[in-house]
C-alpha positions in Angstrom: 0.0 0.0 0.0 1.5 3.4 -1.0 2.9 5.5 1.9 2.8 2.7 4.4 5.9 1.3 6.2 6.5 -2.3 7.0 8.8 -4.4 9.2 9.8 -7.9 8.5 10.1 -10.7 11.1 11.4 -13.9 9.6 9.1 -14.5 6.6 6.2 -12.5 8.1 5.6 -9.0 6.7 3.5 -6.8 8.9 2.5 -3.1 9.0 4.6 -1.1 11.4 2.9 0.7 14.3 1.7 4.3 13.9 3.5 7.0 15.8 0.6 9.3 16.7 -1.0 8.3 20.0 -4.6 9.3 19.2 -7.0 11.2 16.9 -6.7 14.6 18.6 -3.7 17.0 18.9 -3.1 20.4 20.4 -0.4 22.5 18.7 1.1 25.5 20.4 3.5 28.1 19.0 5.2 30.3 21.6 8.1 32.6 22.2 9.7 34.7 25.0 12.3 37.3 25.3 15.9 36.1 25.5 16.2 37.0 29.1 13.3 34.7 30.0 14.3 31.8 27.8 16.1 29.7 30.5 13.1 29.8 32.9 10.7 29.1 30.0 12.6 26.0 29.1 13.0 24.7 32.6 9.3 25.2 33.2 8.4 23.4 30.0 10.7 20.4 30.7 10.2 20.1 34.4 6.5 21.0 34.9 4.4 21.7 31.9 4.9 18.6 29.7 4.5 16.2 32.6 1.4 18.0 33.9 -0.2 17.7 30.5 0.6 14.1 29.7 -1.0 13.0 33.0 -4.4 14.6 32.1 -7.2 12.2 31.1 -7.0 11.6 27.3 -3.5 13.0 26.9 -1.0 10.5 25.6 2.2 12.2 24.5 3.7 15.7 24.4 6.8 16.8 22.5 8.4 20.3 22.2 10.6 21.7 19.5 12.8 24.7 18.7 12.8 26.5 15.4 15.9 25.8 13.2 15.8 29.5 12.4 13.4 32.4 12.7 10.6 33.1 15.1 8.4 32.2 16.9 11.0 29.9 18.2 9.1 27.2 20.1 6.6 24.6 18.8 4.8 21.8 20.8 2.5 19.0 20.1 0.2 17.3 22.6 -1.4 14.1 21.4 -4.8 13.1 22.7 -7.2 10.1 22.3 -9.7 12.5 20.7 -9.9 16.2 20.0 -12.7 16.5 22.6 -10.1 15.8 25.3 -9.0 19.4 24.8 -12.4 20.8 25.9 -13.3 18.7 28.9 -14.4 20.4 32.2 -11.2 19.1 33.9 -8.9 20.4 31.2 -10.6 23.8 31.2 -10.4 24.1 35.0 -6.7 23.5 34.7 -6.3 26.3 32.2 -8.2 28.6 34.5 -6.1 27.6 37.6 -2.5 27.5 36.5 0.3 26.8 38.9 2.4 29.8 40.1 5.3 28.8 37.9 2.9 28.5 34.9 1.4 31.9 35.6 4.8 33.5 35.8 6.1 32.0 32.6 2.9 32.5 30.6 2.8 36.1 31.5 6.1 36.6 29.7 5.0 35.1 26.4 5.7 37.4 23.5 3.8 35.1 21.1 1.1 32.4 21.7 -0.9 30.6 19.1 -2.7 27.3 19.3 -4.6 24.8 17.1 -6.8 22.0 18.3 -6.6 19.4 15.5 -8.9 16.6 14.6 -6.5 14.2 12.9 -7.7 13.5 9.4 -5.0 11.1 8.2 -2.0 9.5 9.9 0.9 8.1 7.9 3.5 8.4 10.6 6.1 5.7 11.5 8.3 5.8 14.6 9.7 9.1 15.9 12.1 11.5 14.2 14.2 14.2 15.6 12.9 17.0 13.3 9.5 18.2 12.2 8.1 20.7 9.6 4.6 22.1 10.0 2.7 23.4 7.0 -0.3 25.5 7.8 -3.0 26.8 5.5 -6.7 27.6 5.2 -8.5 25.8 2.4 -12.1 26.2 1.2 -14.2 24.0 3.5 -16.2 22.8 0.5 -13.0 21.3 -0.9 -12.3 19.1 2.2 -13.1 15.8 0.6 -10.8 16.5 -2.4 -8.1 17.9 -0.2 -8.2 14.8 2.1 -8.0 12.5 -0.9 -5.0 14.3 -2.3 -3.2 14.2 1.1 -4.0 10.5 1.7 -3.3 9.2 -1.8 -0.6 11.5 -3.1 1.0 14.2 -0.9 1.7 12.4 2.3 2.9 9.2 0.7 5.3 11.2 -1.5 6.5 13.1 1.6 6.9 9.9 3.6 8.9 8.1 0.9 11.6 10.8 0.6 15.0 10.1 2.1 15.3 11.0 5.8 11.6 11.0 6.4 9.7 9.0 9.0 6.1 9.9 8.0 3.4 12.6 7.9 0.0 13.4 9.3 -2.7 16.0 8.7 -5.3 17.6 10.9 -7.8 20.4 10.8 -8.6 22.9 13.5 -11.9 22.1 15.4 -13.3 25.6 16.0 -15.7 24.6 18.7 -12.9 22.9 20.7 -10.4 25.7 19.9 -12.7 28.4 21.4 -13.7 26.4 24.5 -11.2 28.1 26.8 -12.2 31.6 25.9 -15.9 30.7 26.2 -15.5 29.0 29.5 -13.4 31.6 31.4 -13.3 34.7 29.3 -9.6 34.3 29.2 -7.1 35.8 26.9 -6.9 32.8 24.6 -6.6 33.3 20.8 -10.0 32.9 19.2 -10.1 30.8 16.1 -12.3 32.0 13.2 -11.1 29.9 10.3 -10.8 26.1 9.8 -7.0 25.9 9.4 -5.2 22.8 8.5 -1.8 21.6 9.7 0.5 19.1 8.0 3.1 17.5 10.2 6.1 16.2 8.4 8.5 14.2 10.6 12.0 13.0 9.8 15.5 12.4 10.9 16.8 15.9 10.4 15.5 19.4 9.7 16.9 19.5 6.1 14.8 16.4 5.2 11.5 17.7 6.6 12.0 21.2 5.2 12.8 19.8 1.7 9.7 17.7 1.8 7.5 20.6 2.9 8.7 23.0 0.3 8.8 20.5 -2.5 5.2 19.1 -2.0 3.2 21.9 -0.4 3.8 24.7 -2.9 1.1 27.4 -3.3 0.3 26.0 -6.8 -0.4 22.5 -5.4 -2.8 23.9 -2.8 -4.6 26.3 -5.0 -7.1 23.7 -6.3 -8.4 23.3 -2.7 -9.2 27.0 -2.3 -6.0 28.0 -0.5 -5.7 31.6 -1.4 -2.5 32.6 0.5 0.9 30.8 0.4 1.2 28.2 3.2 3.1 28.9 6.4 6.0 26.5 6.8 8.1 26.1 10.0 10.9 23.7 10.6 11.9 22.5 14.1 14.3 20.2 16.0 13.1 18.1 18.9 14.0 19.3 22.4 12.1 17.1 24.8 9.1 14.9 25.1 7.2 12.6 27.5 4.4 10.1 27.2 2.4 7.7 29.3 
């Protein structure tokens, strides 16, 4: 089957396990001033990641740093389903952050988030680098876009040298806006159904090359994508899982 990876044990050929731990994912993009970076990283590695992966429904969290440019920090939080990002327990946690979280988050110079409903998962294992392609298609073109991703774009990306797979998800507006509705907090409000393509590989050069080769503006135009996609490339810093 195109785009699938296999392992061989003796004479038995079997499909390798998927890398994503569920059908939902939170993506955050953050940055801080240089003088706050050390505390930010210590908080992320010693408190925030562990706190999140121990929530009901959360399975794995990984954080990355941009190879170049800003915002510098990118994180993924994999959940059993996208609805795990809008449960009463999770929303209570957002409204009642620890003192360390409050201090660090008050110093954010950039904060953006997507709550993805995973549409297709063609990942395999874990790589040390990731490129994220973000764009807003015409919602009426969803079926055609998904077919292209499943049958063409993601298999081609995954087959390139240095790649370990790819996945695609679309922002669930109801879940994305749950924190702001529930607590009138200063969380970004989502107004468009944005998509994110996650291209994972062994090194940043491989994932960036795949992103720029396959997700050109001309390739996305038939799906109603009016603006060039946003592409960021990152290297893995830290992660934890159940």
